Each structure stands twice: as structure tokens, then as C-alpha cells.
VEXTORMAR-839539 format. One record per residue (C-alpha): residue in one letter; x, y, z. Coordinates in steps of 0.001 Angstrom, whole numbers, plus 500000, padded with zeros to 6 digits. Example, Ala and Ser with C-alpha at 12.3 -4.5 7.8 and 13.67 -1.06 7.14 Angstrom:
<vodrens>
{"a" {512300 495500 507800}}
{"s" {513670 498940 507140}}
</vodrens>
This chain:
<vodrens>
{"v" {499902 499897 500066}}
{"p" {501553 503471 499042}}
{"r" {502078 505884 501743}}
{"r" {499779 509044 501770}}
{"g" {500983 511621 499334}}
{"a" {503409 509118 497617}}
{"i" {503703 509054 493858}}
{"r" {505372 505685 493591}}
{"q" {502589 503091 492971}}
{"p" {502528 499304 492779}}
{"h" {505140 497710 490523}}
{"g" {507254 500865 490731}}
{"v" {505057 502951 488363}}
{"i" {505057 506917 489131}}
{"d" {501777 508181 489304}}
{"q" {501619 511992 488283}}
{"p" {505212 512393 487272}}
{"q" {504809 516172 487100}}
{"r" {504900 516278 491023}}
{"l" {508870 515575 490826}}
{"q" {509098 519001 489957}}
{"q" {508646 519924 493610}}
{"l" {512192 518378 494141}}
{"r" {514262 521313 493427}}
{"n" {517540 522575 494841}}
{"g" {517011 523582 498511}}
{"a" {513919 521384 498964}}
{"p" {514081 519207 502089}}
{"v" {515191 515767 501894}}
{"d" {512075 514532 503767}}
{"q" {509988 515762 500630}}
{"a" {511891 513333 498436}}
{"v" {511488 510426 501003}}
{"a" {507633 511230 501302}}
{"l" {507316 511298 497297}}
{"l" {509668 508475 496277}}
{"g" {510536 506424 499243}}
{"q" {513927 505384 500392}}
{"p" {516433 505436 497686}}
{"l" {517563 502296 495711}}
{"k" {521179 503091 496775}}
{"k" {523174 506028 498804}}
{"g" {526643 506665 498099}}
{"a" {529357 509774 498491}}
{"g" {529864 511819 495507}}
{"k" {531921 514869 494575}}
{"g" {528896 517274 495483}}
{"g" {527729 515396 498572}}
{"s" {525711 512244 499293}}
{"e" {524231 510723 496120}}
{"w" {520707 508952 496334}}
{"d" {519938 506880 493393}}
{"y" {516241 505872 492292}}
{"n" {514996 503643 489482}}
{"l" {511521 505220 488326}}
{"k" {509061 503517 485805}}
{"f" {506918 506026 483969}}
{"k" {503934 505419 481679}}
{"m" {504712 506982 478296}}
{"p" {502007 509655 477186}}
{"d" {499538 508492 474685}}
{"s" {500963 504700 474971}}
{"e" {500616 501786 476796}}
{"n" {504413 501635 476972}}
{"y" {506677 502367 480116}}
{"m" {510234 503824 480550}}
{"v" {512518 503111 483367}}
{"c" {514257 506278 484291}}
{"q" {517350 506783 486590}}
{"y" {517047 509669 488804}}
{"k" {519875 510951 491072}}
{"l" {519587 513310 494148}}
{"v" {522756 515175 495408}}
{"v" {521874 515896 498947}}
{"d" {523647 517995 501688}}
{"e" {523365 515617 504662}}
{"a" {524328 518380 507179}}
{"k" {521428 520868 505867}}
{"k" {519168 517898 504792}}
{"q" {518365 519358 501793}}
{"i" {518658 518489 498132}}
{"e" {521686 520240 496190}}
{"d" {520779 519113 492710}}
{"a" {518852 516558 490851}}
{"v" {520035 514757 487752}}
{"w" {518189 512521 485184}}
{"r" {520317 509869 483038}}
{"r" {518003 510344 480053}}
{"k" {516640 513805 478893}}
{"q" {513214 511863 477883}}
{"c" {512759 511168 481531}}
{"m" {513004 514811 482403}}
{"d" {510620 515704 479541}}
{"i" {507906 513265 481029}}
{"v" {508091 515006 484265}}
{"n" {508050 518546 482736}}
{"g" {505294 517676 480355}}
{"t" {507251 518383 477074}}
{"v" {507671 514876 475656}}
{"k" {507509 515137 471774}}
{"k" {504844 513092 470394}}
</vodrens>
């Protein structure tokens, strides 16, 4: 059962991907955990702690899905997001609603 306010649904599918736009630089890490749950992996990076997620989006106007790799760079001392990075531009486009048809 998904947590209240969470956007990750059964089988890892992200419901309402546009809500990921809330995870901007300076946002509290608690917000990321509330939306996405715990990261798949946490590690140390050049810019701070790195939280890795694999997210599954339903493609617009399609029955197909895309698995997207998403990384949050976190300032552990401030408990806030310093940066967010998508491995594939198409994933960012789904979140921003700018997917080309």
C-alpha cells in the first residue's frame, strides 16, 4: 500500500510524474522520501551524498513504460537537495510535460 502523498505506485510505476518538479535545489530531503520512498542506493559523490532511484513512467499516449534513473545530490548536514539529475533527457521531459509526440 503506497504511503499517503507518495507518487510511487505498485510495481514501481510513478503516478503524476509532474509532482517530481517539487524536488528542486534547496528542497528538504524529507520531501523526496515522502514522494519516492527510500533510495535504491546511497553513496558519496563529489557534490555530496548521492541518492539513486529507478523510476518507471507510463509513456504519454501509449501503453509502454520507460524506466528512468534519477539521482539526488543531498547535503546531509542541511538535510536538503543540492541537485537532481536524470540519466535520460526523455525522463526529464515526461516530468516537465514536454515529451515530443
